[in-house]
N, C-alpha and C positions, 0 to 999 in steps of 0.2 A: 323344407324352402316354404318361402313366402313371397309373396309378389304377386300382383295383376297388371293388366296391363298400362293403367293409364297407373297404377299404385310408384311412389316411391320407397325402395326398399334401402334398409341399412342390414347387411351380412353377410357371410364369407363365400355361399357359394350359390346366394340368392339373385336372383337379376331375371330383367326381361330387356322385351324392346325399348318400352317405354320409360323403365325404371333406373332411377340415377343409386347408384349400391355405389356403399362404405364398406369397404374393404380389399387389401390391393391383391387377394384371388379372385374376387369377381366382378361382374362386368359384363355387357353385352354390346352388342354393335352400336346403341343407341346411348350407354350410360355412362354418365361422368363418374371414375372411382375415385373414392372420398373413406379411404379407412384401412388399419391393419388390418387384420384377419378376426372374422367375430363368430361368434357362435349364431346358426340359425336363431335360437332361442334371444338370443342377447337384441336382436337386431329389430325398432319398431316399425311397423309399415304404414308407411303416411297415406291413406287409399283417400282423397282428399280429390278424384277425379283431373285434377290441373294435368296438364299437358304440356311437358318442358321443354324449351328449344335446344336440341342436342348444342352442347358446347365444342370448342370446333379441336380438334388435338392436339395437345398442346403439353412439352415438356413437364414435369409438375405436377400433372392431375392424372396421374394412371399409367401413364402411357411411357412415360422412362420411368425403365424399374430402380435408379440413380434416386430418383427423385428431384434433382438438382436441376434446380430452373435455369435457363442461358439467360433468361431474362434481368436476371441478378445479376447487377455485376458491382464492382471492386469498386465502391467512392476515390481510394487511393488511384485506379488508373486513369490515366492521360489521354490513352487510345481514344480521340472524336467520335468513334464509333458506336463505341459504348454510351457515351452523351445522349443520343438521339433520340425523343422523346418518345419516338413512335415506337420504341423498340419495349417499352414500360406500359405499353399499351394492356393492361387487364384482358386475358381470355372468356372473362366471362366477367357478368352484373349483378348485382342483386334480383333484377328482375327474370335475370334467367335461371339460374340455379341459387337460392341463397338456402344452405343445409347448413347452418351455424349454429339454430338450436340440434337440433339431432343429433351431429357432432361433437357437440360438448355432452351434451346429455351420456351418450356413448360413450365417451371419455368418465364421465365422473364415474360412469357408472365401474367398469371395468380397472378405476384407479384406488376404487373406495377400499379394496385390502392393503394397498402398496401404502396409503398414506395412513392408513389406520399403524401402517408399521412402524411407519419415520415419525409418528407422535409418538409412539409411543419409545422408538429413540431420542427420541429429540425430549423427552421429559424425563430420560435416566439422565442424558447428556446436563440440564440444569439442575438437577437434581444432585448431582458430583460436584460443580460448581457453587451451588450454596454451598453444601456442606464443606467442601475447601472456604471457603470466605466464611462464613461463620465457624467449623474449628478454628483458623488460625488468623481470622482476622476480628474477634470477639476479644479476647486478650487487650489485644491495643484499643479497642475503639472505648472498653472499658474504662482502661488505663487514666483514655485522653479525658473522656466525662467526667471521673472522678475529678481528675483536675481541674476541667472547667467550675466543677464545683463546688471545691475546695477556691476555687477564687485565683487562680494562677493567674499573672498577668501575661496578656500579648497584645499589650498597646505597642510595644515598639515594633513588633510585625506590621499592627495596624496603618501604621502612622508609614512605614516603608508602601507599605501596601495599596496605602488613599495617594502616597505619589507619582507610583508607578502603575495604577488603574486605567487610567485612558492609553497609555500606551502598551499594556498589557492586553486589556481586552482588544483593542485593534488588532495585535498580533496575531491572537486565538485563530479570532476570528476570519482574519485573514488566511492563515496558514490552514483553515477549514476550506476555506474556495478553493485555494491550490488544491488539497487533498480528493476533493469532489470530482475540478478537473484531471485531473494527473488519473483519477480510481474510474472515471468517463473514458479513458485511454484504451482501457484493454477489457472493462467489466459497465460501469453503465448501471444505475437504475432501469432499465427491463433489460432484464437478462435470463432467456426461456429457458428449458433446459433442452441439451441438442435433440432426443425426439422429436418436441412440438416444432424444433426448427424444420428437423427436415423432413415429416409427414403432415404436422397441422398443418404449418401454415400452405402449405402444395394444396391442399384440397380448398375447394369450394366455400369456402368460410371467410365473413372480417374478417380485418387483420385487428381491427381496434378492439374489438371484444377478445383478442387472443393476449395482448399486449397491452394494455391498461391495466391490467386490472394487476401487472407487475409489478408496473407504477405508482401504483394506490399501494401495494404494500409496500413497496421500496419507501414512499414518502410517510404509510404507517412509522414504521420500524424505527425509521432515523429521530422520529420526535422521541423515542423512550430515551436512549441514552444523552439526550439532548437535558430530559428532565431530569435526570439522575445528575449531570454535570450541575445542574441550577441551584439541584437541591445541594450537591457540595456547598457550591458556590455561596449558595445562602447562610449555611452553618458558619462557612470560614468568615465572612462579615459581621457573624450576631457573635463569635467566639473574640473574634481581635477588637472587637466593641464599634464600631464602624455605623452599625446599623441594624434594628430589630428587627430577628429572622424574618416575621410577616412583610413588614415592609421592606426585606433584601429577597425575596422568595419574587414578588409579586415586582420587583425591580428587574428580577431575572426571567420572568415569564416572559415576554416579547422574546428575549433574546431564544430563550430555548427551544420556543417553540415557529420560530420562522427563521434566523436562521441555517436549522436541518432543512426544513422545507425547502430552500431557496436553495440549499446545496444539491437537493435533489436535483432542484431546475434547471438549472446549471447543469449539472452532470448529462439529462437528460437532450439536451441544447449540442452537447460536445459530441455525444452516441450520435444521436440524428445526420448535424453535418460533420462532413469531409475537412470542410474550410475548415473549419472552427478548430478542430482536434490538429488538424497540422498549426494553425495558432497555437495552441496551446503547448504544445513539445516547442518550436521556436520558442515564445517567452517563459520555459519557465526559469533559464538561469537568472534574467531579471526580478520572475517573480522572486526566487530563492535568496538574493541578492537585497530586494526590498522586506524579506522578512527579517535579513540579517541586521540591516538598521534598524528594525523594529525592537528586534533584541539587546541591540546596543543604548538603543534611545530608553529603554524598560532598563537596563543596568544604569545606567546612569541616572535616571530619575530616582532610582533607590536609595543612591547617595546624595541626592539632595540638588543634580543638577537638569534642571525640568526650563522644557521653551514654550510657554504657554499659548506660544503662536502654532506653532506645529502642531500641539496639542489638539487647539482647535481648527486645524484643520485636516487632522487627520477625524474629529469627529463627525466632519460635517462631509467625508470626500468620501463614502458611500454606503453598502447599510453595513458596513463591520463599527460604521463611526456610530450610523444611528442606533444601533442596538446597544452602546455602548453609556450613552448617556444617560439612559433612564438608572444604570447603576452607579457612573458615576455623581447625578446628584444624589441616591441614595443613601454613600457614601460619605456623605459632606463636600462634595465636587461640587465646581463651578458648573451649570447646563442650562442655560436660562430658555433655550430652545427644541428643550425633549421630548413636549409636548408634538410639534409639525417633524420632529424630526420621527417620534415612534407611529404618527399618522404614515410619514414615507414608507416607510417601512412594512406596512402590513397592506401598504399598497400596493406597493412591491413584489409585496410575495404571493398575495392573489395573482396578480400578472401573470407574475413566475409560474404560479401550478398552473393558469388555463394555459400557458404554451406549452408547456412542458406537457399535461394532458392531453394537448392535440398533439404533440411531437412523438408524443409515447407511439401513436398509432403509425408513423408514420417511418420509424427506422427501417433502414435497408434489410432484405432478408439477408447479402452477403455478408454483413456486417455482426449479426442476429449468432448467426452462424461460427464465425469466426470468434466471437465471444463468449459460445457456448462452449467451444473447444480449450479457449483457455482457460475460464473458469474450470472448466471438468478437472483439467488437468494440475493446474494450482489442490484445489480441494483435493484431490487423487495424491499430490505428493505430500502435502501438509500431513495428511495422516502419514505416511510416515518418516515425516521430520525430516524430508529432505527438499530443506533450505534453499541450496544451490540451485537446483532444477525447477525449483516453484519461482527461483530468479529468472533463471536465466527463459521460460515461460513470458512470464514479464516484461522483457526484455523483446524478446519476438513478435510482441501484441502492441505495444510502447513506441518502438523502433529505437533503437541504441543512439543515434545520433548524426550527423553531418558525419561524411569520413573526407579529412582534409588529403590533397597529393602534396603530401612532403616526402623530399628524400635528400639522404643522407649519403655520401660516400662510403660504398665497402671494401669493412677491414682488411687490411690480405692475412691475418691471423687465423686460424679455424676457432682458438679459444674466445673471438670478441664475435664470432658471429650469432651468436646468443644474443648478449651484450645489445648487439645492435640491430635487432631485430626487436627487443624491448623498446630501446630507444624509439626506433622508428615508428613503433603499434603506440607510444604514446606522443609523441608528436601530431600523428594522424589521426589521434580521437582524444581533439584536449579536453572532451569534457569529462577526464578520467583528473586529469590533472588540476580543472576546475573545480570538480570534488573534493580531490584533495585540499586545497588551497582551503575551501571552505571549511574541512572542518579542521585544520590549520586553523585560520581565526577564532573555531570557538573555541578548540584549545587554549590559546592564548588569552582569551574572555576568563576562564575557568582557571588558567594561573593567576592572573591583574587580583581577581576577587580575592585568593589567597595569598596575595599579598602578606599579610602580618605575620611578628616576627615567631610567633609562636598561636597552637592552640587546634582545636579541632574542627576548628575551620580550612586553617589552614592542610591539615591533612587532607579533609575531603575534597579540596579543589587539586590538590593534587595528584589524587587517583582518579578525581574527571578529565583534567588534562591529560593523563596518561593516557586513559581509555579512548579520547576522542581525537589523539595525535598517533593509536593503533589504527584506528580506524580512517583515520587521514592516510598512513602508510600503506591500507592493504587494499586502499583503491586504486595506489600504483601498482597491485600485484598481477593482475588481471592474465596475463598473458600467463603467468605460473598456474592460474584457476582453471585456465583452456585448456591448459597443456593438459590437466590431469583428470578432464571432466573424460576423455576419453585415451590414453594412453596409445592408442596409434596413431595420433596425433603427431607423437615423439621419432615414427620413423625417420618423417628428413633428417635426423639430426644423426651425427658420427658417434655422441655420445651417447654411454647408459641415461635413464632416464631421471636417478641420485645424480649425476654428473649436471643434467640440464637445470633439476630445481634448484640447486645450490647457484648455479649463472643465473638462474630469475630473480636471484635475490640481490642482486649488486642494483640494477636501476633502481627497484622500488627505497635502496637504503643509500643510495648518493642521493635523490629525490627530498626523498624526505629529508636527511641530514640537512640539505641545499634549502627547505623550505621553515626548517628548526631554526638554523640559522637566521632568515630574515627576518621570525616571529620575536626572538632572545635581540634584536635591533635597541626597542625599546626598550625592555627592560634594564641592558646597558648604561645605554643613555639615561636613567633615573636612578643610577648608582649602583648596578647587580653585574659587571663585567664578567663576573659568572655561567651568567647565565650560557654565553656567549661559546662555551666548551660545551656545559653539561646538554643542554637541547639537543642538539645534534647527535650527541650520545647515545641519548634514547631513543632516537631514532634505530641507530640497527638494526637493536634485539627487536624493534617491533615488526619491522621490514622480513626480518626471520620467523618472527611468529608467523607471519601470513602465510610467508612458503607451507608453513610445518602445517598452517587449517587445509591450505591446496590441498596436500599428500594425506589428510586425513581420510577418506575413501566413507565407503557408505554408512551411511547410520546402523550406529549397533544397536538399533531398538531391543535390544533383548536385556541391555544393563536397566532398561522403566524396572524390568519382574526378577525384583531379587528374589523373593522369596522369605525375608529377614522382618519379621518383627520389632520394631521398637517404638518406644509411647510416642514417636511424632508419627507416626506409620512410616510405612515402607521407602527406605533411601533410594531406591532405583532410580527415582526422578533426578533428584540431585545428584548421584552420581555418572545419570549420563549427561548431564548437565556442566560437569567438570568436563568430563569427556571430550564434551564436545565443544568447549570455550577452554579446553586447556592449556592452547598457546597464549590466549589476551589473560589468562588467568596467571599464567607464570610472570608473564611478564610485567602486566602492570602489577600483579604486589611484587614481585621482587626490585623491582623499578621503584616502589614507592617508598620500601621499608627500606630502600638506600636512602634514598633523596633525606624521609622522616629522622635518620641519622644521624644530617649534619645539618650547623645552626644555618641560620640563616640566613649569613655572609658568609662560604664557605673557606675556608682554604685551601692549600695544595694538597694536604693531607686528605682532606673530603673531598674534594673533586679527584681524587685519584681515585682512594674508594669507590664511587660511580661509576666512575669510566670503566676498575674491573668488574663490579659488579656486572655491567653491561655487556662488557665480552667475556662472563662465564655463560650468562643466558643465549647472548646469539652463538656462542661454540656447539651449546649444550641444543640450543635448538634445530639447527643446521643438520647438528648428529641426529639426531628422533627425523627430522625431518629427508633425511637420507634411508633409513631402515624404513618409514610409511614407506616411501616410492618404490623399495625393493619388492612390499611386502603387494603395492599394487599389482607391480608387474606380475610376481607367482601368482595376482591372483585374476 
C-alpha cells in the first residue's frame, strides 16, 4: 500500500481521499480512476504535495465499468442532439488533473515483455520473407543481371516506356491517392489497438500524446515501400537506356518521399472528417472511371497515339503530375517546369503533414473504436486465410453502397423465384453491375492488346482476358456467396441447397454473356465476327466457377502442411492455392487451351470445339458445386 493524503498514487489497491489512482479496482471518494489492475510495487507515488480538484463523476473515467463514454458520438449519426458542442466538453482539463506521463510510463513498464515477444515474432516473419525472396528470387535476379551484363537490348521497351511515362506515372500516383482514401474508410493511418481505445483514452491523458505517435509511425513506414519502388524504377530506367542510374534515382526520390507522406495525410483527413469520408464513398466510382481512362491513354501511348496537350494537363493537374515531371525530364521527355512543380510538391507535402499531425489528435473515439474492431477482425481472419470473412468486415466498415428501390413483377412459377430475387438484388445494388462492367472493359482491353495472329503475346493476353472476365462474372454471383456464408439463410427456399446454388448461376451467366456480347461488338466491326459467339460462350463456365467457389466452404489450411520434402520445399502452399482457386484455374486454363487451339480466324469447327469445351466445363463445375453444397449442409 502506497499513498498519502496529498499524494498521487498509481496502484491497484492504493488510494486515499486526496489521491488520484490508476487502476480499475482502485479509487476513493475523491480520486479519479485511471488504469488497469496494477501491482502496488509498480505504481509510482507522486508526493508533490499539490491538491487536485475532484473531477466530476463521468462515464469513461472509472465510474462506468464498460468504459464507454456517451459523449463520444458516431459522426455518421444525423441526430442533431448528438452534434451539440456542449455534449463534447471535456470532463477534465490539464490544469485539473493531467496524468499523461505517469500513465504512459506505467503502460510502458507493463507492456515491455509483450513488446519483446512481438519484436521476436516480427523478426521471424521478416526472416521468413527474406529467405523466401532470396531463395526463389535470386535465380531470376541473377539471370536478369547476367543478361544486362551481356548487353541485352531493351531499347524497344525503353521507347514504349518513354512514350507512356507521363500517363503511366499519373495513373500510378492517382491510384495511390484513391487507395489511401479508401483505406482510411476502414483503417487509416491512426489505428490504435482496441485495449488502448477502450481504456487509455478514457483516462485523464492528453489524446494527442496517444494518437500522434501512430501517425508518425504510419508516415515512417509509408516511406519504405516508396523508396523500394523508386529503386526498382531507377533500375528499369537504367536497363532500358533512358537515364543513368544516379540521375534516375534522384529524379524518383521526390516522388518516393512526398507521395507516400501525402497519402498518409489524405488518409488522416478522411479518418478525421465524416463528411469527407462520405464524399470519398460517393466519388469512388468516378475515380475508378478516371483511372480506367488513364490506363487506356497509357495503352494508346505505347502504340504511338499520344496527346501532348492532355499530357501537359495531367502533369500540372496535381501532385500526381508534379512528381512525374522530374522523371519525365530524366527520361528524355519535355518537362520545362519541373522545378516549380517540385517546389509545389514539397510545399504541399509539408502542409499536408502539418495538418495531418494536427488532425491525428482529434480523431473521434467512436471512429477509433470502430476501426480498431475492424482491423482486429481483418487481421485475425487473414491469418486463417478466410478472405471472404475479411471482405465482409471491410464491406461492413466502408459501406456497401446505396440501395435503390426497384420492383419487378413476381413470377408465377416457383422455379423462377430464385432467379427473380437475384435479378432484383442486382438492380437494387447497381454497384455490382458497375464492377462487372469495369472488369469487362479491362478484359476487352487485354484481348485487344493480344489481337495478333500468333505468338506468346496473344496467349498471355488471352489468359489475362479470361481471368478478368471471370472476375467480372464473379462480381454478379454475390447472392450465392451470401447464401453460403450461413446456410441457415436458405431456410426460406423450398429447394435443397444444391438446387438453390444451381439456380443462383442463372443470372450471372445471362448477365455475363450479355456483357461479353456487347464487348465483342468492336471486334466484330473490326473483322472478327466469331467473337460475337465465342465471348458469350466463355462467360457461362465463369458463372459456374463463381458458384463453385461460393460453395467451397471454410479454408482447409491443413493442406499447407503436407510434410512432404521436395527440392523446392514443402508443396503444401501450392496445393492449398490450387484447392482455393480450383474454379478459376480450371475455367481459365480449359478455355485458354481451347482458344489457343483454334486459328486466328476460326471456322465453324473451331468455334464448335470452344463451345463444346465451355459446355463440358460448365457441367463439371456445376456438378462439383452441388456436391460441395451437400457437404456444407452436412457440416
